[in-house]
Backbone as CSV, one residue per row, in Angstrom:
resi,resn,N_x,N_y,N_z,CA_x,CA_y,CA_z,C_x,C_y,C_z
1,UNK,-68.183,-36.064,37.296,-68.918,-36.829,38.288,-70.066,-37.565,37.597
2,UNK,-70.204,-38.865,37.864,-71.275,-39.656,37.293,-72.581,-39.327,37.993
3,UNK,-73.637,-39.146,37.219,-74.959,-38.972,37.796,-75.802,-40.171,37.419
4,UNK,-76.535,-40.674,38.373,-77.361,-41.850,38.180,-78.824,-41.465,38.266
5,UNK,-79.649,-42.186,37.546,-81.084,-42.141,37.729,-81.468,-43.489,38.308
6,UNK,-82.021,-43.473,39.507,-82.352,-44.720,40.204,-83.834,-45.043,40.050
7,UNK,-84.106,-46.313,39.757,-85.480,-46.760,39.566,-85.690,-48.040,40.371
8,UNK,-86.678,-48.061,41.262,-86.987,-49.298,41.985,-87.645,-50.304,41.035
9,UNK,-87.358,-51.594,41.248,-87.946,-52.618,40.392,-88.216,-53.892,41.165
10,UNK,-88.998,-54.761,40.533,-89.242,-56.112,41.034,-88.981,-57.056,39.880
11,UNK,-88.618,-58.278,40.207,-88.361,-59.285,39.185,-88.673,-60.643,39.780
12,UNK,-89.082,-61.565,38.915,-89.370,-62.916,39.372,-88.640,-63.907,38.494
13,UNK,-88.132,-64.936,39.085,-87.458,-65.987,38.334,-87.545,-67.293,39.083
14,UNK,-88.338,-68.216,38.590,-88.480,-69.499,39.266,-89.199,-69.344,40.589
15,UNK,-88.570,-69.810,41.646,-89.168,-69.740,42.976,-88.689,-68.542,43.789
16,UNK,-87.936,-67.657,43.162,-87.419,-66.511,43.909,-88.033,-65.210,43.412
17,UNK,-88.157,-64.279,44.334,-88.639,-62.937,44.030,-87.510,-61.962,44.322
18,UNK,-87.391,-60.956,43.468,-86.299,-60.011,43.612,-86.843,-58.599,43.702
19,UNK,-86.342,-57.843,44.666,-86.621,-56.415,44.783,-85.293,-55.693,44.667
20,UNK,-85.293,-54.578,43.959,-84.020,-53.895,43.814,-84.131,-52.484,43.293
21,UNK,-82.971,-51.968,42.971,-82.823,-50.605,42.474,-81.898,-50.660,41.267
22,UNK,-82.366,-50.116,40.146,-81.552,-50.043,38.929,-81.057,-48.617,38.793
23,UNK,-79.748,-48.474,38.586,-79.146,-47.145,38.435,-78.587,-47.035,37.022
24,UNK,-79.096,-46.063,36.274,-78.689,-45.863,34.888,-77.804,-44.628,34.783
25,UNK,-76.675,-44.761,34.069,-75.785,-43.626,33.808,-75.192,-43.796,32.424
26,UNK,-74.439,-42.820,31.995,-73.793,-42.885,30.681,-72.727,-43.976,30.629
27,UNK,-72.260,-44.455,31.776,-71.224,-45.483,31.826,-71.795,-46.898,31.815
28,UNK,-73.075,-47.046,32.139,-73.673,-48.368,32.173,-74.791,-48.440,33.194
29,UNK,-75.049,-49.649,33.655,-76.155,-49.899,34.583,-75.610,-50.614,35.816
30,UNK,-76.107,-50.195,36.969,-75.790,-50.883,38.224,-77.107,-51.411,38.776
31,UNK,-77.141,-52.701,39.068,-78.312,-53.315,39.673,-77.982,-53.714,41.100
32,UNK,-78.725,-53.184,42.049,-78.625,-53.581,43.456,-79.925,-54.311,43.760
33,UNK,-79.826,-55.543,44.232,-81.049,-56.304,44.440,-80.891,-57.328,45.556
34,UNK,-82.050,-57.740,46.068,-82.113,-58.782,47.086,-83.103,-59.829,46.596
35,UNK,-82.655,-61.048,46.495,-83.523,-62.151,46.081,-83.973,-62.918,47.312
36,UNK,-85.244,-63.316,47.291,-85.790,-64.109,48.393,-86.404,-65.378,47.828
37,UNK,-85.969,-66.493,48.356,-86.507,-67.787,47.965,-87.890,-67.944,48.568
38,UNK,-88.895,-68.178,47.738,-90.297,-68.276,48.149,-90.784,-67.028,48.890
39,UNK,-90.110,-65.917,48.680,-90.490,-64.667,49.327,-90.137,-64.586,50.790
40,UNK,-89.403,-65.581,51.304,-89.110,-65.632,52.737,-87.629,-65.604,53.063
41,UNK,-86.842,-66.454,52.425,-85.436,-66.623,52.775,-84.577,-65.745,51.861
42,UNK,-83.913,-64.786,52.479,-83.091,-63.851,51.708,-81.742,-64.448,51.361
43,UNK,-81.285,-64.164,50.153,-79.955,-64.596,49.723,-78.934,-63.472,49.905
44,UNK,-79.350,-62.365,50.476,-78.463,-61.233,50.693,-78.538,-60.230,49.549
45,UNK,-78.046,-59.052,49.806,-78.062,-57.983,48.802,-76.847,-58.123,47.903
46,UNK,-77.072,-58.018,46.603,-75.994,-58.103,45.613,-75.968,-56.820,44.791
47,UNK,-74.781,-56.535,44.273,-74.621,-55.412,43.354,-73.895,-55.920,42.110
48,UNK,-74.473,-55.660,40.953,-73.872,-56.079,39.693,-73.771,-54.855,38.782
49,UNK,-72.561,-54.640,38.273,-72.317,-53.533,37.346,-72.262,-54.074,35.929
50,UNK,-73.001,-53.410,35.039,-73.028,-53.810,33.634,-72.544,-52.630,32.799
51,UNK,-71.306,-52.685,32.304,-70.803,-51.587,31.483,-71.480,-51.574,30.104
52,UNK,-71.422,-50.434,29.433,-72.044,-50.280,28.120,-71.563,-51.323,27.124
53,UNK,-70.296,-51.711,27.210,-69.727,-52.665,26.267,-70.402,-54.032,26.328
54,UNK,-71.019,-54.370,27.455,-71.656,-55.683,27.616,-73.136,-55.672,27.245
55,UNK,-73.704,-54.484,27.001,-75.135,-54.371,26.707,-75.418,-54.576,25.228
56,UNK,-76.418,-55.391,24.941,-76.897,-55.539,23.574,-77.959,-54.480,23.311
57,UNK,-78.966,-54.402,24.188,-79.947,-53.325,24.105,-80.725,-53.204,25.412
58,UNK,-81.362,-52.045,25.570,-82.198,-51.745,26.727,-83.491,-51.156,26.175
59,UNK,-84.628,-51.750,26.554,-85.920,-51.297,26.036,-86.884,-51.021,27.174
60,UNK,-87.676,-49.971,27.001,-88.735,-49.648,27.948,-90.046,-50.103,27.338
61,UNK,-90.740,-51.002,28.008,-92.044,-51.496,27.564,-93.106,-50.783,28.396
62,UNK,-93.970,-50.030,27.742,-94.908,-49.130,28.418,-95.997,-49.829,29.223
63,UNK,-96.418,-51.009,28.805,-97.528,-51.666,29.470,-98.838,-51.059,28.998
64,UNK,-99.900,-51.302,29.728,-101.221,-50.787,29.388,-101.646,-49.784,30.443
65,UNK,-101.858,-48.557,30.041,-102.250,-47.458,30.935,-101.302,-47.410,32.146
66,UNK,-100.009,-47.437,31.864,-98.940,-47.366,32.861,-98.871,-48.577,33.792
67,UNK,-99.674,-49.573,33.574,-99.631,-50.798,34.388,-98.879,-51.867,33.588
68,UNK,-98.077,-52.634,34.266,-97.328,-53.690,33.591,-96.104,-53.182,32.849
69,UNK,-95.668,-51.970,33.158,-94.469,-51.428,32.506,-93.243,-52.207,32.964
70,UNK,-92.284,-52.329,32.054,-91.058,-53.037,32.408,-89.905,-52.544,31.554
71,UNK,-88.722,-52.787,32.058,-87.497,-52.491,31.328,-86.854,-53.835,31.014
72,UNK,-86.533,-54.037,29.739,-85.885,-55.276,29.316,-84.448,-54.979,28.929
73,UNK,-83.535,-55.730,29.507,-82.104,-55.553,29.244,-81.574,-56.858,28.664
74,UNK,-80.925,-56.769,27.510,-80.281,-57.935,26.919,-78.777,-57.686,26.887
75,UNK,-78.025,-58.732,27.221,-76.570,-58.638,27.263,-75.960,-59.368,26.076
76,UNK,-74.711,-59.052,25.781,-73.991,-59.715,24.696,-73.516,-61.106,25.104
77,UNK,-73.412,-61.369,26.398,-72.904,-62.647,26.891,-73.941,-63.338,27.766
78,UNK,-74.246,-64.577,27.427,-75.181,-65.355,28.238,-74.551,-65.754,29.574
79,UNK,-73.235,-65.914,29.601,-72.547,-66.304,30.829,-72.755,-65.259,31.921
80,UNK,-72.808,-64.016,31.550,-72.983,-62.911,32.511,-74.365,-62.943,33.168
81,UNK,-75.345,-63.518,32.481,-76.712,-63.560,33.001,-76.858,-64.454,34.231
82,UNK,-75.917,-65.350,34.456,-76.021,-66.280,35.583,-76.068,-65.566,36.927
83,UNK,-75.430,-64.424,37.015,-75.394,-63.724,38.295,-76.542,-62.729,38.456
84,UNK,-77.466,-62.711,37.470,-78.577,-61.767,37.492,-79.909,-62.491,37.401
85,UNK,-80.964,-61.897,37.981,-82.289,-62.497,37.802,-82.715,-62.302,36.344
86,UNK,-82.935,-63.394,35.617,-83.273,-63.262,34.200,-84.391,-64.214,33.815
87,UNK,-84.972,-63.904,32.662,-86.062,-64.709,32.133,-85.880,-64.783,30.631
88,UNK,-85.664,-65.990,30.125,-85.506,-66.231,28.694,-84.389,-65.377,28.078
89,UNK,-83.280,-65.248,28.777,-82.133,-64.521,28.256,-82.226,-63.016,28.386
90,UNK,-83.224,-62.525,29.093,-83.397,-61.080,29.308,-83.486,-60.798,30.799
91,UNK,-83.014,-59.641,31.164,-83.224,-59.159,32.523,-84.488,-58.311,32.447
92,UNK,-85.541,-58.745,33.117,-86.821,-58.048,33.059,-87.067,-57.371,34.404
93,UNK,-87.120,-56.043,34.369,-87.349,-55.258,35.579,-88.768,-54.721,35.543
94,UNK,-89.615,-55.198,36.443,-91.001,-54.731,36.492,-91.046,-53.410,37.250
95,UNK,-91.741,-52.451,36.661,-91.786,-51.096,37.201,-93.168,-50.816,37.797
96,UNK,-93.194,-50.251,38.993,-94.451,-49.884,39.635,-95.085,-48.703,38.896
97,UNK,-96.402,-48.601,38.970,-97.141,-47.549,38.260,-96.641,-46.162,38.623
98,UNK,-96.344,-45.917,39.880,-95.904,-44.587,40.307,-94.511,-44.227,39.789
99,UNK,-93.742,-45.222,39.349,-92.387,-44.972,38.826,-92.329,-44.977,37.299
100,UNK,-93.488,-45.029,36.631,-93.559,-45.122,35.174,-92.839,-43.959,34.489
101,UNK,-93.158,-42.723,34.871,-92.541,-41.540,34.246,-91.032,-41.518,34.482
102,UNK,-90.617,-41.838,35.676,-89.196,-41.869,36.016,-88.452,-42.898,35.163
103,UNK,-89.043,-44.077,34.999,-88.415,-45.132,34.202,-88.323,-44.726,32.734
104,UNK,-89.392,-44.191,32.177,-89.383,-43.762,30.776,-88.317,-42.700,30.538
105,UNK,-88.270,-41.696,31.410,-87.280,-40.619,31.269,-85.853,-41.143,31.440
106,UNK,-85.666,-42.070,32.369,-84.333,-42.628,32.606,-83.835,-43.385,31.381
107,UNK,-84.688,-44.177,30.751,-84.287,-44.950,29.582,-84.015,-44.017,28.407
108,UNK,-84.817,-42.975,28.234,-84.568,-42.007,27.155,-83.226,-41.307,27.369
109,UNK,-82.943,-40.885,28.576,-81.666,-40.235,28.886,-80.499,-41.203,28.704
110,UNK,-80.697,-42.446,29.128,-79.664,-43.465,29.001,-79.339,-43.726,27.529
111,UNK,-80.370,-43.855,26.698,-80.157,-44.093,25.265,-79.450,-42.911,24.612
112,UNK,-79.841,-41.703,24.989,-79.206,-40.501,24.436,-77.737,-40.432,24.842
113,UNK,-77.440,-40.666,26.102,-76.057,-40.628,26.589,-75.219,-41.727,25.944
114,UNK,-75.806,-42.914,25.756,-75.096,-44.023,25.116,-74.762,-43.687,23.669
115,UNK,-75.720,-43.071,22.971,-75.492,-42.705,21.574,-74.429,-41.618,21.467
116,UNK,-74.463,-40.634,22.362,-73.454,-39.568,22.355,-72.070,-40.146,22.613
117,UNK,-71.990,-41.109,23.509,-70.702,-41.748,23.795,-70.205,-42.512,22.568
118,UNK,-71.100,-43.235,21.924,-70.719,-44.005,20.729,-70.274,-43.075,19.600
119,UNK,-70.949,-41.932,19.458,-70.582,-40.971,18.410,-69.236,-40.321,18.680
120,UNK,-68.855,-40.205,19.956,-67.598,-39.540,20.301,-66.384,-40.463,20.171
121,UNK,-66.620,-41.766,20.074,-65.507,-42.709,19.944,-64.900,-42.634,18.549
122,UNK,-63.602,-42.875,18.440,-62.983,-42.861,17.114,-63.514,-44.028,16.278
123,UNK,-63.466,-43.890,14.955,-63.960,-44.983,14.121,-63.093,-46.236,14.282
124,UNK,-63.691,-47.362,13.999,-62.964,-48.622,14.094,-61.861,-48.655,13.046
125,UNK,-60.763,-49.307,13.368,-59.642,-49.394,12.440,-59.968,-50.332,11.293
126,UNK,-59.535,-49.923,10.109,-59.722,-50.761,8.937,-58.602,-51.787,8.889
127,UNK,-58.932,-53.064,8.741,-57.877,-54.078,8.649,-57.040,-53.862,7.387
128,UNK,-55.761,-54.128,7.476,-54.846,-53.931,6.355,-55.242,-54.810,5.174
129,UNK,-55.746,-55.987,5.437,-56.106,-56.902,4.349,-57.185,-56.319,3.439
130,UNK,-58.021,-55.434,3.972,-59.071,-54.818,3.165,-58.487,-53.764,2.219
131,UNK,-57.347,-53.201,2.559,-56.747,-52.138,1.756,-56.150,-52.642,0.452
132,UNK,-55.824,-53.909,0.392,-55.171,-54.458,-0.790,-56.101,-55.398,-1.538
133,UNK,-56.116,-55.206,-2.829,-56.893,-56.072,-3.701,-56.013,-57.253,-4.077
134,UNK,-56.511,-58.455,-3.970,-55.686,-59.633,-4.220,-55.620,-60.033,-5.684
135,UNK,-56.318,-59.320,-6.549,-56.225,-59.637,-7.974,-54.999,-58.967,-8.562
136,UNK,-54.445,-59.562,-9.593,-53.260,-59.009,-10.238,-53.557,-58.588,-11.667
137,UNK,-54.809,-58.327,-11.958,-55.211,-57.982,-13.307,-54.589,-56.659,-13.769
138,UNK,-54.424,-55.714,-12.878,-53.883,-54.395,-13.246,-52.370,-54.308,-13.081
139,UNK,-51.736,-55.374,-12.653,-50.308,-55.332,-12.406,-49.537,-55.455,-13.712
140,UNK,-48.606,-54.524,-13.896,-47.754,-54.567,-15.099,-46.384,-55.083,-14.705
141,UNK,-45.770,-55.797,-15.614,-44.424,-56.293,-15.363,-43.426,-55.172,-15.548
142,UNK,-42.385,-55.172,-14.737,-41.326,-54.171,-14.850,-40.432,-54.488,-16.046
143,UNK,-39.924,-53.466,-16.712,-39.050,-53.642,-17.866,-37.643,-53.335,-17.518
């Protein structure tokens, strides 16, 4: 059974404000959010799932005295960012002061689970072309 750690967040992009919930698990991240144009007109609630394979990195930025804390998520594909609130190629989730400890612990657990998953995967296959040396210096002619 998947267990999630849920963290409320806010995000801003252009003229829209976003409120949502980020759910972190060993399988990836789920973002549930509602964007409002000028803080008034809702675009509806959306849910976006980001599997581990699409993540470049996830960082927790502490802020100053627990104020201004944020989680920065970078993806491997810029095309995927179109459906998410982003700023300069990053998904920036602003964390409220009261959720600081929860966010820090969630990111630490997420990084640990991601690393354990990566360690459990089989090694990448070696291409056959790497196994053979293309020089013929050691080749002897048959008699």
